RODO-2510 file (C-alpha; in nm, 4 decimals, decimal comma):
residues 219
     n   res          X          Y          Z
     1     m     7,0280    11,5694    13,4338
     2     t     7,3733    11,4161    13,3975
     3     l     7,5043    11,0928    13,2577
     4     h     7,5985    10,9592    13,6012
     5     g     7,4250    10,9982    13,9291
     6     e     7,1364    11,2373    13,8690
     7     s     6,7820    11,1106    13,9047
     8     f     6,5006    11,1902    13,6662
     9     e     6,1339    11,1080    13,6336
    10     n     6,1287    10,7718    13,4611
    11     d     5,9448    10,7727    13,1315
    12     g     5,8746    10,3985    13,1234
    13     p     5,5148    10,2722    13,1198
    14     s     5,5208    10,1258    13,4719
    15     s     5,2430    10,2519    13,6955
    16     a     5,3326    10,4614    13,9993
    17     t     5,2081    10,1947    14,2398
    18     t     5,4327     9,9233    14,0975
    19     a     5,7272    10,1442    14,0003
    20     a     5,7870    10,3015    14,3427
    21     p     5,8925     9,9781    14,5231
    22     v     6,1149     9,8814    14,2296
    23     r     6,2875    10,2190    14,2343
    24     e     6,3358    10,1962    14,6089
    25     s     6,4919     9,8506    14,5702
    26     k     6,7215     9,9803    14,2974
    27     e     6,8279    10,2735    14,5125
    28     t     6,9133    10,0404    14,7998
    29     l     7,1239     9,8257    14,5657
    30     r     7,2970    10,1353    14,4256
    31     h     7,3867    10,2557    14,7742
    32     s     7,5321     9,9141    14,8620
    33     a     7,7317     9,8929    14,5371
    34     l     7,8737    10,2428    14,5695
    35     s     7,9669    10,1824    14,9337
    36     r     8,1590     9,8699    14,8350
    37     r     8,3326    10,0515    14,5491
    38     k     8,4578    10,3242    14,7829
    39     r     8,6901    10,0679    14,9384
    40     t     8,8857    10,0354    14,6142
    41     t     9,2004    10,2402    14,5554
    42     a     9,3138    10,4260    14,2445
    43     a     9,5873    10,1649    14,1941
    44     e     9,3328     9,8818    14,2188
    45     r     9,1027    10,0535    13,9704
    46     m     9,3854    10,0967    13,7197
    47     a     9,5003     9,7350    13,7633
    48     a     9,1409     9,6246    13,7148
    49     g     9,1219     9,8342    13,3986
    50     e     9,4323     9,6675    13,2564
    51     a     9,2794     9,3262    13,3324
    52     l     8,9556     9,4400    13,1677
    53     a     9,1414     9,5112    12,8440
    54     l     9,3156     9,1721    12,8589
    55     h     8,9825     8,9905    12,8871
    56     f     8,8055     9,1875    12,6150
    57     p     8,6863     8,9453    12,3401
    58     l     8,8690     9,0700    12,0297
    59     p     8,6610     8,8549    11,7885
    60     l     8,3702     9,0938    11,8533
    61     l     8,5610     9,3522    11,6502
    62     g     8,5345     9,1384    11,3378
    63     a     8,7914     9,0533    11,0746
    64     d     8,8650     9,4196    11,0056
    65     p     8,8393     9,6287    11,3260
    66     a     8,9088     9,9437    11,1229
    67     t     8,5525     9,9166    10,9910
    68     m     8,4024     9,8803    11,3397
    69     s     8,2487    10,1664    11,5358
    70     v     8,2283    10,1089    11,9107
    71     a     8,0354    10,3169    12,1619
    72     a     8,2202    10,2977    12,4929
    73     y     8,2580    10,5280    12,7931
    74     v     8,5179    10,7055    13,0033
    75     s     8,5273    10,5729    13,3587
    76     m     8,4915    10,8032    13,6536
    77     g     8,5099    10,7838    14,0317
    78     t     8,5191    10,4272    14,1614
    79     e     8,4405    10,2585    13,8304
    80     v     8,6863    10,0127    13,6794
    81     e     8,9309    10,2263    13,4803
    82     t     8,8438    10,2098    13,1094
    83     r     9,1388    10,3957    12,9574
    84     p     9,3332    10,0715    12,8903
    85     l     9,0267     9,9315    12,7103
    86     l     8,9754    10,2522    12,5126
    87     t     9,3422    10,2450    12,4135
    88     l     9,3089     9,8826    12,3003
    89     l     9,0117     9,9673    12,0785
    90     l     9,1929    10,2652    11,9285
    91     d     9,5094    10,0626    11,8691
    92     r     9,3002     9,8057    11,6812
    93     g     9,1789    10,0803    11,4500
    94     c     8,8188    10,1043    11,5736
    95     t     8,6204    10,4250    11,5619
    96     v     8,5476    10,4886    11,9291
    97     m     8,2627    10,7103    12,0458
    98     v     8,2182    10,8190    12,4077
    99     p     7,9329    11,0118    12,5729
   100     r     7,9424    11,3888    12,5475
   101     l     7,7181    11,5896    12,7749
   102     g     7,5605    11,9219    12,6945
   103     s     7,2960    12,1246    12,8738
   104     g     6,9628    11,9731    12,9716
   105     r     6,8879    11,6827    12,7378
   106     d     7,1417    11,7965    12,4791
   107     i     7,3501    11,4828    12,5252
   108     g     7,5281    11,2988    12,2495
   109     w     7,8610    11,1455    12,1546
   110     s     8,2100    11,2442    12,0462
   111     v     8,4686    11,0488    11,8525
   112     l     8,7745    10,9724    12,0630
   113     t     9,1023    10,9503    11,8710
   114     d     9,3414    10,9409    12,1672
   115     v     9,2927    10,9139    12,5427
   116     t     9,5112    11,2236    12,5800
   117     m     9,2191    11,4166    12,4268
   118     l     9,0194    11,3651    12,7439
   119     r     8,9633    11,6711    12,9599
   120     a     8,7946    11,7192    13,2962
   121     v     8,4619    11,8989    13,2769
   122     d     8,4331    12,1968    13,5099
   123     q     8,0799    12,1704    13,6438
   124     p     8,0592    12,2499    14,0175
   125     g     7,8305    12,0222    14,2125
   126     h     7,8148    11,7498    13,9467
   127     l     8,0325    11,4461    13,8947
   128     r     8,1027    11,4004    13,5252
   129     p     8,3448    11,1841    13,3296
   130     d     8,6304    11,3380    13,1348
   131     e     8,5292    11,4273    12,7798
   132     p     8,7182    11,4604    12,4512
   133     i     8,7670    11,7799    12,2587
   134     g     8,5741    11,7943    11,9341
   135     r     8,2359    11,8072    11,7716
   136     i     7,9311    11,6729    11,9549
   137     l     7,7424    11,4094    11,7578
   138     p     7,3658    11,3625    11,8038
   139     p     7,2221    11,0785    12,0151
   140     d     7,1272    10,8783    11,7044
   141     a     7,4977    10,8450    11,6166
   142     l     7,4736    10,5299    11,8279
   143     s     7,2932    10,3640    11,5365
   144     q     7,6253    10,3623    11,3478
   145     c     7,7929    10,1375    11,6053
   146     g     7,8433     9,7642    11,5844
   147     l     7,9167     9,7273    11,9552
   148     v     7,8170     9,9160    12,2711
   149     i     8,0044     9,8997    12,6026
   150     a     7,8174    10,0478    12,8994
   151     p     7,8866    10,0827    13,2735
   152     a     7,6857     9,9026    13,5392
   153     l     7,6627     9,8846    13,9168
   154     g     7,5325     9,5307    13,8816
   155     v     7,4315     9,2787    13,6151
   156     d     7,1917     8,9889    13,6639
   157     p     7,1776     8,6501    13,4847
   158     r     6,9271     8,7873    13,2313
   159     g     7,1597     9,0717    13,1374
   160     y     6,9683     9,3474    13,3132
   161     r     7,2049     9,6101    13,4456
   162     l     7,1760     9,8408    13,7439
   163     g     7,2637    10,1961    13,6436
   164     r     7,3117    10,5072    13,8507
   165     g     6,9506    10,6149    13,8169
   166     a     6,9705    10,8803    13,5467
   167     g     6,8289    10,6528    13,2781
   168     w     7,0419    10,8101    13,0068
   169     y     7,1785    10,4784    12,8838
   170     d     6,8359    10,3177    12,8658
   171     r     6,7147    10,5995    12,6406
   172     a     7,0328    10,5947    12,4336
   173     l     7,0328    10,2173    12,3892
   174     a     6,6922    10,2307    12,2264
   175     l     6,8707    10,3908    11,9284
   176     r     7,1191    10,1082    11,8685
   177     r     7,0792     9,8588    11,5847
   178     p     6,8915     9,5347    11,6666
   179     d     7,2030     9,3307    11,5837
   180     c     7,4382     9,5473    11,7924
   181     p     7,5610     9,3633    12,1042
   182     l     7,5637     9,5405    12,4403
   183     i     7,8384     9,4595    12,6922
   184     a     7,7957     9,5724    13,0527
   185     v     8,1110     9,6445    13,2534
   186     c     8,1295     9,6143    13,6311
   187     w     8,3393     9,4803    13,9167
   188     p     8,3429     9,0986    13,9565
   189     w     8,1400     9,1052    14,2779
   190     e     7,8641     9,3000    14,0981
   191     v     7,7719     9,0059    13,8727
   192     m     7,4521     8,8930    14,0432
   193     g     7,3245     8,5412    14,0926
   194     e     6,9655     8,6594    14,1366
   195     p     6,7455     8,8798    13,9138
   196     l     6,7610     9,2543    13,9689
   197     p     6,4425     9,4594    14,0054
   198     t     6,3522     9,5958    13,6637
   199     e     6,1233     9,8471    13,4965
   200     n     5,9764     9,8360    13,1475
   201     h     6,2331    10,0763    13,0047
   202     d     6,5343     9,8730    13,1241
   203     v     6,7485     9,7335    12,8410
   204     p     6,9300     9,4022    12,9022
   205     a     7,2926     9,3498    12,8064
   206     d     7,4087     9,0566    12,5956
   207     a     7,7256     8,9986    12,7964
   208     v     7,9197     9,1182    13,0990
   209     l     8,2894     9,2079    13,1139
   210     t     8,4773     9,2300    13,4427
   211     p     8,8485     9,2313    13,5341
   212     e     8,8103     8,8553    13,5844
   213     g     8,6665     8,7732    13,2437
   214     y     8,3948     8,7952    12,9806
   215     r     8,0631     8,6100    12,9939
   216     r     7,7805     8,5955    12,7436
   217     l     7,4378     8,6280    12,9009
   218     r     7,1962     8,6425    12,6077
   219     r     7,1725     8,5629    12,2334
***
C-alpha cells in the first residue's frame, strides 16, 4: 500500500452490497478528476501553488505560530504544488510534519525543516511524493498537531473529500485531536456542488483551500 494511488480492502463497517456501488462511483470520479488534472502544466501547478500560499488563512496559526504543529503534505504529479505553502508555514515558525512512507503499513511522519530536505523516493512501479531526510515518527504523532492539511481530488459541501483510494488519510485522521481543523486542498474545479458518495470511514474536512481562495465548510 502507498500513500497515493494504491487500493486496499476498506476496513469501514459498510456492507459489501452497499459499499461496492459507492466504491465504483468513487473510482469513476477519481478517473475523471485525474484526467482533467493531466491537462495542467508544471508552470500552472507552480503558479497555483503560489496562489494557494497567498490564500492560506494565517489566523489559523494562532498568535504564536512557533507553538503550532501542522501536518501537511508534499505534492506530487498533477496536484497543486505545495512547496510554496510549506515554505510559508516554515517561515512563520511552525513545526511542519509531512507523511513518511515505510514498508507495508509502517507509515508515519517526518518533521520538515526546509523544502531542500525533500528527496525523491526510488521505488520502481510506485508513484510516491518526495520525502525529507530524518527520523520517522509514528502515526500517532498526528495527535500533536493543531492543524492538518490534506490533499483531495474533490470536496463536497459537507466537507467530504475524494481521495486516491488508498484510505491512508482516513485512518491517519482518526488520530487527530477533536479540536484540530482539517483543510482539504484541491483545484478550484474540484469543489463540488453536490454530495460525494461516502463510506462510514470517510472523514469530512472543515474547510477547503484552492488557488482561488479558502472556504469554511463545517464548524
